[in-house]
N, C-alpha and C positions, 0 to 999 in steps of 0.2 A: 199340702193343702189342709187348712183347718176348717172344722165345722163349728156349729154354734156352741158346742160344749168345749171348745178350745182343745180339741184332740187332734193330733197329727194323724191324718188318715193313713199315711205310709206305715205307721207302726202296726196296722192291722193287716198288711199284706201277708198272705200266707205262703208257707214254703211249698215246694212241689210235693212234699210228702202229704200235705192236706189237700192241695188243689189237684184232684184227680180228674177234673173236668176236661183237661186238655187232651186226654186220650179216651174220652168216654164216647161210647156209641149208644148210650141210653137215650131213649126218646125224651124230649122235653126238659132236659136238664139245664137249669140256669147256670150261667158262669158265676161261680162262687164269689169272685172278687166284685163283680157288678152288684151283687146283692149286699155284700159287706159294705161297699161304699155308700149304699142307700141307708141301711139301718143304723150305722154309727152316727147319723145326723139326728137321731131321736133318742129319747131317754130309754136306754135299754138296761140300765143297772137294776139288778134284782128282778128281772122279768123272766117269764116263761115263754118259750118259743115252740110252736108246733108247725111241722111240715106235713101237710095232708097229701098223701100220695108220695111218700118220701123215697120210693124206689129202693135203691141200694144204699141210701143214707148219705150220699156224698155231700149234700148241702149241710146237713147236720154236722158231719165230721169236719167240714171246713170252718164251721163256726166255733170249734173248740177253743182256739186262742181268744176269741171274744168272750166266750163263756167263762173262761178262767179269769179274765181281767175284770169282767162286769157282773160276775155272779149270776149268769143266765142259766136257767134250766132248759135243756134241749130235748125235744121229743119229736119223733117221726112216727107216722102211722101209715102202714102199707098193707093193702089187702092181698097182694100176691105173695105167697109163701116163699118162693125161691128168692125174691128180691129182699124180703124181710130177713131171710137167713143170710144173704150176702151182706146186708147192713151190719148184722151182728158179727160176722167174720171180719169185716173191715174195721169195726170198732175194736175188736180184740187185738188185731194186728197193730193198731195205733197205740193201744194201751201198752202192749209188750214193747214196742219200739221206743216209747217215751217213759219207760220205767214207772208205769202207773201214775204219771204226773198229770192226770186229768182231774181237775179240782171239783168240778160240778157234775151234777146228775145228768146222765144222758140215757134216754130210754127209747127203745124201738118197740112198737106195738104192731102185732099182726092181726089186723081187723079192718073194718070199714069205719069211716068217719061217723056213720050212724050210731056207732056204739060207744062214743066218747062224749063227754060234756065239754063243749067248747069254752064255757065260762071259766075253766081252769087255766086258761092261757091268756097272755097279754099281747102276743104277736103271733099271727097266723100267716103262713105262706102256703099257697097251693097253685101248682101248675095245672089248672083246671081245663086247659084247652083239649085235653084228651078225654075228658068226662063226657058221657052222654048227656043230652039236654035234661033228661029226667033227674040224673044225678046232680047236675049243676043246680037245678031248681031246689032239690032237697038240701043241698049245701047252703044256698042263699037263705032259705027259710030258717035253717038251723043257726046260721050266723046271726040273723036278725033276732031270733028268739033267745039265744044263749050267750052271745059274745059281746065283749066290750074291749076295745083296744085297737091296735094297728093291724090292718088286713092288707095282704098283697095277693092279687089275682091277675090272671091274664084275660079272663072274660067275666062279664057280669051282666045283670039285667036291671030293670027299672027299680026293683025293690032296694037295691044298694045305691042308687043314684044320689039320694040325699046325703050320703056319707062319703061321696067321692072327694078326695083331697088333691091327688096329684098323679100325673102320668110320668113314668120313667121309661127310658129306652135302655134295654139290657141285651146282653148277648146270651144266647142259649146254644145248646148242642145242635140245633137244627137251623138257626138263623141269627143274623146280627140285627141290632136295633129293633127288637121286639118290644111292643108296648106292655109294660107291667103297671097295673093300676093299684094305687094305694088308697085305702079308705081309713078314716078315723071314726070309730063308733064309740061314743060315750054318752 
């Protein structure tokens, strides 16, 4: 299947080494291939990607083949220390397994989204269904005040409605055909 950039989507299918979701018991984890199939339809060359609440980093790690091909910078921010540590361990395993053949920058940050500037990123993904209402409202305000680009969320409020672009159905570790909302903010 080709997208608007004339790219064969099948070339982005990831190997089982990267696609760790099939054996994941982590809450709220999106099926990597579902997300890859969505983002390759947009201009992702030379973009920076942020996963807010990146957990153990599996989505970031699954994006490595795309990152290498399209010069994407990948970042994940996770507030829970043991999940952050796990993401670093998984990244190191992949680097060792692939003989350091990871071409672009990958970073994991152990902090809250409150502590980063969202304007540094072109694409943001967040599984915000597990956020408390107060945290979602802080996130939405921060997005409106700092961010321009492509945004993917599972929940949103009226402040983001003017930027709504499309709804996708994705598979996650807890359910199939979950609504993922895309916003374009420019």
